[in-house]
C-alpha positions in Angstrom: 28.2 -34.8 -16.2 28.4 -36.0 -12.5 25.1 -36.7 -10.4 26.1 -33.6 -7.9 26.6 -31.2 -11.1 23.3 -32.7 -12.8 21.5 -31.6 -9.4 22.9 -28.5 -9.4 22.1 -27.2 -12.9 18.5 -28.7 -12.1 18.2 -26.4 -9.2 19.0 -23.4 -10.7 16.2 -21.1 -12.5 18.3 -17.9 -13.3 17.7 -15.6 -16.0 14.5 -17.7 -16.7 11.4 -16.0 -18.1 8.5 -18.1 -16.9 4.9 -18.0 -18.4 1.8 -18.8 -16.7 1.6 -22.3 -18.2 5.6 -23.1 -17.1 3.7 -22.9 -13.4 1.6 -25.7 -13.5 2.6 -28.4 -10.8 6.0 -26.1 -10.0 7.7 -26.4 -6.8 10.6 -23.5 -6.5 11.4 -24.9 -3.0 15.4 -24.5 -3.0 15.7 -23.1 -6.4 18.4 -20.7 -7.2 16.8 -18.0 -8.9 18.2 -14.3 -9.8 20.8 -13.4 -12.4 23.6 -15.3 -14.3 26.9 -14.3 -13.3 28.6 -12.9 -16.2 25.2 -10.5 -16.2 26.2 -9.5 -12.2 30.2 -9.3 -12.8 28.9 -6.9 -16.3 26.5 -4.7 -14.0 29.2 -4.6 -11.4 31.7 -3.2 -13.4 29.4 -0.6 -14.9 28.6 0.2 -11.2 32.6 0.5 -10.9 32.8 3.0 -13.9 30.0 5.2 -12.4 31.6 5.5 -9.0 34.8 6.2 -10.7 33.3 9.2 -12.6 31.8 10.7 -9.7 34.8 10.4 -7.7 36.4 12.2 -10.6 33.6 14.6 -10.3 34.0 15.3 -6.7 37.4 15.9 -6.8 37.2 18.7 -9.5 34.8 20.6 -7.1 37.0 19.9 -4.1 40.0 21.0 -6.1 38.4 24.3 -7.0 37.3 24.8 -3.2 40.3 24.4 -2.1 42.6 26.0 -4.6 40.0 29.6 -4.1 39.8 29.1 -0.2 43.8 28.8 0.5 45.1 31.4 -2.3 44.3 35.2 -1.7 42.2 35.9 -4.3 39.0 38.3 -4.6 36.4 35.8 -4.5 38.2 34.3 -1.8 35.7 35.2 1.1 32.7 34.1 -1.8 34.1 30.5 -1.8 34.3 30.5 2.2 30.9 31.1 2.6 29.7 28.5 -0.4 31.8 25.9 1.0 30.0 26.8 4.4 26.7 26.4 2.8 27.5 23.2 1.1 28.8 21.2 3.9 25.8 22.0 6.2 23.7 20.8 3.2 25.4 17.4 3.1 26.1 17.0 6.8 22.1 17.6 6.7 21.7 14.9 3.9 23.3 12.0 5.5 20.4 11.7 7.7 17.3 13.6 6.5 14.9 13.4 4.2 14.8 15.8 0.5 12.5 18.5 2.6 14.9 18.8 5.3 18.1 19.1 3.3 16.1 21.9 1.0 15.2 23.5 4.1 18.8 23.5 5.7 20.0 25.0 2.0 17.3 28.1 2.4 18.6 28.6 5.9 21.9 28.6 5.0 21.3 30.9 2.2 19.3 33.3 4.2 22.2 33.4 7.1 24.5 34.4 3.8 22.5 37.1 2.4 22.3 38.8 6.0 25.9 38.3 6.2 26.8 39.8 3.2 24.3 42.7 4.4 26.2 43.2 7.0 29.6 43.2 5.4 28.5 45.7 3.2 27.2 48.1 5.8 30.7 47.7 7.3 32.5 48.9 3.9 33.8 45.2 3.8 33.0 44.6 0.3 32.5 46.9 -2.5 29.9 45.8 -4.7 27.0 44.0 -2.7 25.2 43.1 -5.5 28.0 41.3 -7.1 29.2 39.7 -4.3 25.8 38.4 -3.5 25.5 36.8 -7.0 29.1 35.7 -6.7 27.9 33.5 -3.2 24.8 32.0 -5.5 26.7 31.3 -8.4 29.5 29.5 -6.6 27.1 28.0 -4.4 24.6 26.5 -7.0 27.4 25.3 -9.2 29.1 23.3 -6.6 26.4 22.0 -4.7 25.0 20.9 -8.1 28.1 19.0 -8.8 28.5 17.5 -5.6 24.8 16.2 -5.2 25.3 14.6 -8.7 28.5 13.0 -7.0 26.7 12.2 -4.0 23.9 10.3 -5.6 25.5 8.8 -8.1 28.2 7.0 -5.1 24.7 6.0 -3.1 23.2 4.5 -6.3 26.5 2.8 -7.1 26.7 1.2 -3.6 23.3 0.5 -3.4 23.9 -1.7 -6.5 26.5 -3.4 -4.8 24.2 -4.4 -2.2 21.7 -5.8 -4.5 24.0 -7.9 -6.7 25.7 -9.9 -4.1 24.9 -10.9 -0.5 28.5 -10.0 0.4 29.3 -6.9 -0.9 32.0 -5.6 1.3 34.7 -6.1 -1.3 32.7 -4.3 -4.1 31.7 -1.4 -2.0 35.3 -1.3 -0.1 36.9 -0.8 -3.6 34.4 1.7 -4.5 35.0 3.5 -1.0 38.8 3.2 -1.4 39.4 4.1 -4.9 37.7 7.7 -4.5 41.6 8.5 -2.8 43.1 8.2 -5.9 40.7 9.3 -8.6 39.6 12.3 -6.7 43.2 13.3 -6.2 43.8 12.8 -9.9 41.0 15.2 -10.3 42.5 17.7 -7.9 45.5 17.8 -9.7 44.0 18.8 -13.1 42.4 21.8 -11.4 46.1 22.7 -10.3 47.4 22.0 -13.4 44.8 24.0 -15.2 45.3 27.2 -13.0 49.1 26.9 -13.7 48.7 26.2 -17.3 46.3 29.3 -17.9 48.4 31.6 -15.0 45.3 32.3 -13.1 45.7 34.9 -10.5 47.6 34.2 -7.6 48.6 31.0 -9.2 52.3 31.3 -8.9 52.6 30.9 -5.3 51.6 27.2 -6.2 55.1 26.9 -7.8 56.9 28.9 -4.8 55.4 27.1 -1.8 55.4 23.6 -1.8 53.4 23.6 1.6 50.8 25.5 -0.4 51.2 23.0 -3.3 50.5 20.0 -1.3 48.0 21.7 0.7 45.7 22.4 -1.8 46.0 19.0 -3.1 44.9 16.9 -0.4 42.2 19.3 0.9 40.8 18.8 -3.0 41.0 15.5 -2.5 39.8 14.9 0.9 36.6 16.7 -0.2 36.1 14.3 -2.6 36.8 11.5 -0.2 34.2 13.1 2.3 31.7 12.9 -0.2 32.3 9.2 -0.8 32.1 8.6 3.1 29.1 10.5 3.3 27.3 8.8 0.5 28.3 5.2 2.2 27.1 6.6 5.6 23.9 8.0 4.4 23.1 4.5 3.1 23.9 2.5 5.9 22.2 4.8 8.4 19.2 4.5 5.7 19.6 0.8 5.2 19.4 1.5 1.5 18.2 -0.3 -0.3 15.7 -1.7 1.9 14.3 1.1 3.7 10.5 2.4 2.4 10.1 4.1 0.2 13.4 5.5 -1.0 14.2 6.3 -4.6 17.6 4.8 -4.4 16.1 1.5 -3.4 14.0 1.7 -6.4 16.6 1.8 -9.2 18.8 -0.3 -7.5 16.1 -3.0 -7.5 15.5 -2.4 -11.2 19.5 -2.6 -11.9 19.4 -5.8 -9.5 16.6 -7.7 -11.3 17.4 -6.6 -14.9 17.2 -10.2 -16.7 17.1 -12.1 -13.7 14.0 -14.7 -13.2 11.2 -13.5 -14.0 7.4 -13.6 -12.8 5.9 -10.5 -14.0 2.1 -10.6 -13.7 1.7 -14.4 -13.3 -0.3 -15.8 -10.5 1.7 -17.7 -8.2 -1.0 -19.0 -6.0 0.2 -22.1 -4.2 3.3 -21.9 -5.3 6.4 -22.8 -2.9 9.7 -20.7 -2.9 10.5 -22.5 0.6 14.2 -21.8 1.0 14.8 -20.7 -2.5 17.0 -18.1 -3.1 15.4 -15.0 -4.9 17.8 -12.2 -4.9 18.0 -10.3 -8.3 14.4 -12.1 -9.4 11.7 -10.0 -10.7 8.8 -10.9 -8.5 6.1 -8.3 -9.2 3.3 -11.1 -9.8 -0.5 -10.2 -10.7 -1.5 -13.0 -7.4 0.4 -14.2 -4.6 -2.4 -16.3 -3.2 -1.2 -18.7 -0.1 2.6 -18.3 -1.7 4.8 -20.0 0.5 8.1 -17.7 1.2 9.3 -19.2 4.7 13.2 -19.6 4.6 13.4 -17.9 1.0 16.9 -15.8 1.1 17.3 -12.8 -0.7 13.5 -11.7 -1.0 14.5 -8.1 0.1 17.0 -8.0 -3.2 14.3 -9.1 -5.6 12.0 -6.4 -7.1 8.5 -6.8 -5.8 5.3 -4.7 -5.8 2.1 -3.9 -3.8 -0.1 -4.9 -6.3 -1.5 -8.3 -4.5 -0.4 -7.6 -1.1 2.2 -4.8 0.4 5.0 -7.1 -0.3 7.4 -3.7 -0.8 7.6 -3.4 3.0 10.6 -4.5 4.4 8.5 -6.0 8.1 6.1 -7.9 5.4 8.9 -9.8 4.0 10.7 -10.6 7.2 7.0 -11.9 8.2 6.4 -14.0 4.9 10.1 -15.3 5.0 10.7 -15.6 8.6 7.5 -16.4 10.0 8.0 -13.4 12.7 8.8 -10.1 13.1 10.2 -7.8 15.5 8.2 -4.9 14.3 4.6 -6.5 15.5 2.9 -3.2 14.2 1.1 -4.2 10.9 -2.4 -2.0 11.2 -3.9 -1.4 8.1 -1.9 -3.5 5.8 -2.9 -5.6 3.0 -1.9 -9.2 3.9 -4.6 -10.7 1.8 -3.7 -14.7 1.1 -0.4 -14.5 3.1 1.3 -18.0 3.8 2.0 -17.4 7.6 1.5 -21.3 8.2 3.6 -21.8 12.1 4.2 -18.2 12.8 5.0 -16.5 15.7 2.3 -13.7 15.9 1.9 -13.2 19.3 1.2 -9.6 20.7 0.6 -8.5 16.8 -1.6 -5.8 16.1 -3.6 -6.5 13.0 -6.2 -3.9 13.2 -7.5 -2.9 10.1 -5.7 -5.2 8.1 -7.0 -7.5 5.1 -5.8 -11.0 5.7 -8.4 -12.2 3.6 -8.0 -16.1 2.7 -4.6 -16.1 4.8 -2.8 -19.2 5.5 -2.6 -19.2 9.5 -2.5 -23.2 10.1 -0.4 -23.6 13.4 0.4 -19.5 13.7 0.8 -18.5 17.6 -1.4 -15.4 17.6 -2.1 -15.3 21.6 -3.3 -11.9 22.8 -3.0 -10.3 19.0 -5.5 -7.9 17.9 -7.5 -8.3 15.2 -10.1 -5.3 15.3 -12.1 -5.0 12.3 -9.8 -7.5 10.4 -10.9 -8.6 7.1 -10.2 -12.5 7.6 -13.1 -13.8 5.5 -11.9 -17.4 4.3 -8.8 -17.6 6.4 -7.2 -20.8 7.3 -7.2 -21.0 11.2 -6.8 -24.7 11.8 -5.0 -25.6 15.0 -4.1 -21.7 15.7 -3.6 -20.4 19.7 -5.8 -17.6 19.6 -6.6 -17.5 23.6 -7.1 -13.9 24.7 -7.9 -12.7 21.1 -9.5 -9.2 20.3 -11.7 -9.7 17.2 -14.1 -7.3 17.9 -16.1 -6.3 13.9 -13.7 -8.5 12.3 -15.0 -10.3 9.5 -14.6 -14.2 9.7 -17.2 -15.1 7.4 -16.4 -18.9 6.3 -13.2 -19.0 8.0 -11.8 -22.6 9.4 -11.1 -22.6 12.9 -11.1 -26.6 13.2 -9.0 -27.4 16.3 -8.1 -24.0 17.4 -7.9 -22.4 20.9 -10.1 -19.6 20.9 -10.4 -19.4 24.8 -10.9 -15.9 26.3 -11.4 -14.3 22.7 -13.7 -11.6 21.9 -16.1 -11.8 19.4 -17.9 -8.6 19.9 -20.1 -7.6 16.6 -17.6 -10.4 14.9 -19.2 -11.7 11.5 -19.1 -16.0 11.5 -21.3 -16.7 9.2 -20.5 -20.2 7.6 -17.5 -20.1 9.8 -16.1 -24.1 10.7 -15.5 -23.9 14.4 -15.4 -28.1 14.6 -13.6 -29.1 17.6 -12.4 -26.0 18.7 -12.5 -24.6 22.0 -14.6 -21.7 22.8 -14.6 -21.5 26.6 -14.6 -17.8 28.1 -15.2 -16.4 24.5 -17.6 -12.9 24.8 -20.3 -12.9 21.8 -22.1 -9.8 22.1 -23.8 -9.3 18.9 -21.8 -11.6 17.0 -23.6 -12.8 13.4 -23.6 -16.6 13.3 -25.8 -18.0 10.6 -27.4 -21.6 9.8 -24.4 -22.8 8.3 -21.8 -22.0 11.1 -20.5 -25.4 12.4 -20.4 -25.9 16.3 -19.8 -29.8 16.0 -17.6 -31.0 18.8 -16.8 -27.4 20.3 -15.4 -27.2 24.0 -17.3 -24.8 25.9 -17.5 -24.5 29.5 -19.1 -20.8 29.7 -19.6 -17.7 27.7 -19.8 -14.1 28.0 -22.5 -12.0 26.6 -21.7 -8.6 27.4 -18.6 -6.0 26.5 -18.3 -3.5 28.9 -15.2 -1.3 30.1 -13.3 -3.4 28.0 -13.9 -6.1 29.8 -16.4 -9.1 28.7 -19.3 -9.8 31.6 -22.8 -11.5 32.1 -20.9 -14.8 32.6 -23.3 -17.6 31.4 -24.0 -19.9 32.3 -23.8 -18.0 35.7 -23.3 -20.8 38.1 -22.6 -24.1 36.3 -20.8 -25.5 33.2 -22.5 -25.9 29.7 -23.4 -29.8 29.2 -21.9 -31.3 26.3 -23.5 -30.2 23.2 -25.5 -27.7 25.0 -23.3 -24.6 23.9 -24.2 -25.4 20.0 -27.6 -26.6 20.7 -28.2 -22.9 22.4 -26.4 -21.0 19.5 -26.7 -22.6 16.5 -29.2 -20.7 14.2 -32.3 -22.8 12.7 -31.3 -24.2 9.5 -34.2 -22.1 7.9 -33.0 -18.8 9.4 -30.3 -16.9 7.6 -28.4 -13.9 8.5 -27.9 -11.0 5.2 -25.3 -8.6 6.1 -25.8 -5.2 4.5 -22.6 -2.5 5.2 -22.7 1.6 5.2 -25.7 3.3 4.3 -29.3 1.4 4.5 -31.9 1.9 2.4 -35.2 0.7 3.8 -37.3 1.6 0.8 -35.1 -0.5 -1.4 -35.4 -3.1 1.1 -39.1 -2.9 1.2 -39.3 -2.9 -2.3 -36.9 -6.2 -2.8 -38.7 -8.0 0.1 -41.8 -7.4 -1.9 -40.6 -8.6 -5.3 -39.1 -12.0 -3.9 -42.6 -12.3 -2.2 -44.4 -11.7 -5.2 -41.9 -13.2 -8.0 -40.6 -16.2 -6.3 -43.0 -17.4 -4.3 -41.8 -20.8 -4.3 -39.1 -19.6 -1.4 -41.8 -18.8 1.3 -39.6 -15.9 2.1 -40.5 -14.2 5.6 -38.4 -11.2 7.0 -38.0 -11.9 10.9 -35.8 -9.2 12.2 -33.5 -6.2 11.6 -30.6 -5.2 13.6 -28.2 -2.5 13.4 -24.7 -3.4 14.4 -22.1 -0.4 14.5 -22.3 0.4 10.5 -23.7 -2.8 9.7 -27.3 -3.5 9.1 -28.1 -7.5 9.7 -31.6 -8.5 8.3 -32.8 -11.9 9.8 -34.8 -13.9 7.0 -36.9 -17.4 7.1 -37.6 -19.3 4.3 -39.3 -22.9 3.9 -38.2 -23.4 0.4 -35.5 -26.1 -0.1 -32.6 -23.7 -1.4 -29.3 -22.5 0.2 -28.5 -19.7 2.3 -26.1 -18.4 -0.6 -29.3 -18.4 -3.3 -31.2 -16.6 -0.8 -28.5 -14.3 0.2 -27.5 -14.0 -3.6 -30.9 -13.3 -4.8 -32.1 -10.5 -2.0 -28.5 -8.9 -2.4 -29.6 -8.7 -6.3 -33.1 -7.6 -5.6 -31.9 -4.6 -3.3 -29.4 -3.0 -5.3 -31.9 -3.3 -8.3 -34.4 -1.6 -6.4 -32.1 0.8 -4.6 -31.5 2.1 -8.4 -35.2 2.5 -9.0 -36.5 6.0 -9.0 -39.7 6.1 -7.6 -42.1 3.3 -5.8 -44.0 3.6 -9.4 -41.3 2.6 -11.8 -41.7 -0.9 -9.9 -45.0 -0.9 -9.5 -45.4 -0.6 -13.3 -42.6 -3.6 -14.0 -44.4 -5.5 -11.2 -46.5 -8.8 -12.5 -49.7 -7.5 -10.9 -52.3 -5.2 -13.0 -53.8 -3.6 -10.2 -52.4 -0.6 -9.6 -54.2 0.2 -6.1 -53.6 -3.0 -4.5 -50.2 -3.1 -5.5 -49.3 0.0 -3.8 -51.3 -1.3 -0.6 -48.9 -4.1 -0.4 -45.8 -2.4 -0.8 -46.7 -0.2 1.8 -47.6 -2.7 4.4 -44.1 -4.4 3.6 -42.4 -0.7 4.1 -44.3 -0.6 7.4 -43.3 -4.3 8.3 -39.4 -3.2 7.7 -39.5 0.2 9.2 -41.4 -2.0 12.5 -39.3 -4.3 12.9 -35.8 -1.9 12.8 -37.6 0.5 15.2 -38.0 3.5 12.5 -41.2 5.7 13.2 -42.8 7.5 10.2 -41.3 10.5 10.3 -38.0 9.0 10.7 -38.5 6.6 7.7 -39.2 9.6 5.5 -36.4 11.5 6.9 -34.0 8.2 5.9 -35.4 8.9 2.4 -34.3 12.1 1.9 -30.8 11.3 3.5 -30.2 8.6 1.1 -30.0 11.2 -1.8 -27.0 13.4 -1.0 -24.9 15.9 -3.7 -22.0 14.9 -5.7 -19.7 17.9 -6.4 -21.8 20.7 -8.1 -23.5 18.8 -11.1 -24.6 15.7 -9.4 -26.2 13.7 -6.9 -26.4 10.1 -5.6 -29.5 8.3 -4.9 -28.9 5.0 -3.3 -25.7 4.0 -5.8 -26.6 5.6 -8.7 -24.9 8.8 -9.9 -27.6 11.5 -11.8 -27.0 14.5 -13.0 -28.8 17.6 -11.6 -30.9 17.8 -14.8 -32.2 14.3 -14.2 -31.5 13.3 -17.9 -28.9 10.9 -17.3 -27.6 8.1 -14.6 -24.8 5.8 -14.1 -24.1 3.5 -11.7 -21.3 4.5 -9.0 -19.8 1.5 -8.6 -19.2 0.8 -12.2 -17.8 4.2 -13.0 -15.8 3.9 -9.6 -14.1 0.8 -10.9 -13.2 2.1 -14.1 -11.4 4.9 -12.3 -9.6 2.6 -9.9 -8.5 0.8 -12.8 -7.5 3.7 -14.4 -5.4 4.7 -11.5 -3.6 1.6 -10.6 -2.5 0.5 -14.0 0.3 3.2 -14.6 2.5 0.7 -15.9 0.4 0.4 -18.7 -0.4 3.5 -20.6 -2.4 2.0 -23.4 -4.6 0.2 -21.5 -4.8 3.6 -19.2 -6.1 5.6 -22.4 -8.3 2.7 -23.6 -10.1 2.6 -20.1 -10.1 6.6 -20.1 -12.0 6.5 -23.5 -14.6 3.9 -22.5 -15.3 5.7 -19.6 -15.8 9.0 -21.1 -18.1 7.5 -23.9 -20.0 5.7 -21.4 -20.8 9.1 -19.7 -21.8 10.5 -23.1 -24.0 7.6 -24.1 -25.5 7.5 -20.7 -26.4 11.2 -21.0 -24.9 11.5 -17.4 -22.0 14.0 -18.4 -21.7 15.2 -22.2 -19.4 18.1 -21.6 -16.1 18.2 -21.0 -16.3 20.4 -17.9 -19.1 17.7 -16.0 -16.9 14.7 -17.2 -13.9 16.2 -15.6 -16.1 17.2 -12.4 -17.3 13.5 -12.1 -14.0 12.2 -12.4 -12.4 14.4 -9.8 -15.6 13.6 -7.5 -15.5 9.8 -7.4 -11.4 9.8 -6.9 -12.2 11.8 -3.9 -15.2 9.8 -2.7 -13.1 6.5 -3.5 -9.8 8.1 -1.4 -12.3 9.1 1.6 -13.6 5.4 1.6 -10.1 3.6 1.2 -7.2 5.0 3.1 -5.0 2.5 1.4 -6.1 3.8 -2.1 -5.6 7.4 -0.9 -2.0 6.5 0.2 -1.3 4.9 -2.8 -2.5 8.1 -4.9 -0.3 10.2 -3.2 2.8 8.5 -3.4 2.3 7.1 -6.7 1.2 10.3 -8.2 3.6 11.0 -10.8 3.4 7.7 -12.5 -0.3 8.0 -12.3 -0.3 11.2 -14.1 2.3 10.0 -16.3 0.7 7.0 -17.8 -2.1 9.3 -18.5 -2.5 11.0 -22.6 -1.7 14.7 -22.0 -4.8 16.8 -21.8 -7.2 18.0 -19.6 -8.3 14.7 -17.9 -4.5 14.6 -16.8 -4.7 17.5 -15.3 -8.1 16.9 -13.5 -6.7 13.9 -11.9 -3.4 16.0 -11.0 -5.6 18.2 -9.3 -7.9 15.8 -7.5 -4.7 14.2 -6.2 -3.4 17.3 -4.9 -6.7 17.8 -3.2 -5.9 14.8 -1.2 -2.5 16.0 0.1 -4.7 18.6 2.0 
């Protein structure tokens, strides 16, 4: 074998079904993935066969329409009306969605009914009921067969686009063959009419003009259906428009027995310049997986289980490092590989870019409002005039980045690395730094301390620039001060108990509470410790203690479990601790009591939540909300594995019973419905997933009351 042939063979991974162990040190740069040629040829032949059947079907319908619309017959008027209705429906179907197509059908039938009533009133028809039923029958039959033909042709054309990059020849053969096969089918209708001596069929024998007119119009109807299917695919960009039923099924066929990476961890795998068409890339994890320069990703089967890879503009961004559509609001791009990408002016508001690789990317004047960027790599990135309001930049890497003029209002930069970055002109109102935030060798002439009317104000220093190292000296947190951030509802009682426990149970930390700040929906607790412990340990310990104490029903419960035996002394110390927390937070005594009551809220008719604990009204049982919610989310998002869904459901219901929180079927169903509603309200992407994938989610569950309850909960989300 020649060296060039060996190289080509080595570069092909077509049809290979990969396992996780196969990916150790794997590099798929310039690889050829997808299906073997013989399989593609076979699938193309099947697609052509299906299109022939569709052409025969459409020609048959066209033959009946032309025969009964041209030849004088008692049902001629009914066929004329039915033909008009069918044409209106298909004219709508070319460019509109299913809802509008259905609406056009309803309107057309309504007009037909009104017309029938008018004709009956003018005595132009003898039997109104029979006339109307005839219209409905002919319309239903012909429309049903025509829709079947239309969808089959759309599907085969979409499969052609998936199987081959240059699919023109295959598509042209599908479209042009429609004339021949539609004419054959129409001819069979005429032959049947003559064979069985149908009324008025004799005119076909005596008038060649009528014979050819019937034949050509019938065949023309079949060809028109084929052309309308092609135009519909072209206008809707099938199979790349999202979401689209044709796209879904065409990609299933197009990836059948192609290169498969199903449920694998493809973190840090290099697909640069690879040909990925007809592959199955429904991977479990795509952390910093490089697709830049890859060809045919839009013709591979993907899903959104890790990031929103099904969306065409996300595919374009990952493969081309740019996108004409710059609106990426609310999308999931966690771990995306975007090195060197042109992201100027992009809107990433509420987008998840956690852990993404953005080295050398150009993000000038982009919007990163409320964006999740924890652990993202911004080394050498141009972030000039960026809006980073409320963004989470915890542990982000900004080494050598250009951040001049960026807005860091209420931004979290705990443990972020700004070594060598240019911070001149940034606005830092209410930003959160920690003692591990690195400002070594930063360049900063001045900053702004306030943000008013969408403009940074309060320049500092006022009439000079910072001296070298002055900014880092002023804004670097002390080594013994840490900032702990709590999101959402804040339980002052739980914090005071946690503070007390750390002081009494871990005195070696010498833990001291220094302040509490509210920043929008975030609560920032500043604490000081003289012990030789890391910030992560302090954060983990306080969060663990806070969550544990938030589950306690009363202060007395904590006291009974305390290492101190003197009840009155401990209670006094707890009261002093709570008073300190409220004082630092600016909360009065009356407000503190009100906050305690607010932390308890109802969940449906049979349950209430205190802190993070779900309790039934009788108080006889409870369960952690997060624990139950995580299991329900697993049920909703594992619709591809019915066995796993059944197992999780059985375990969850058993847990409800064992913990005595929901022992009857009705309360179990109510609790599941309530948690689905709360999770959907908190997470818009989860809500959208439930609405769009409702059939798959419900179909994966065992038939019964639970599936009915989930269906009702999802239906409620649509309101």
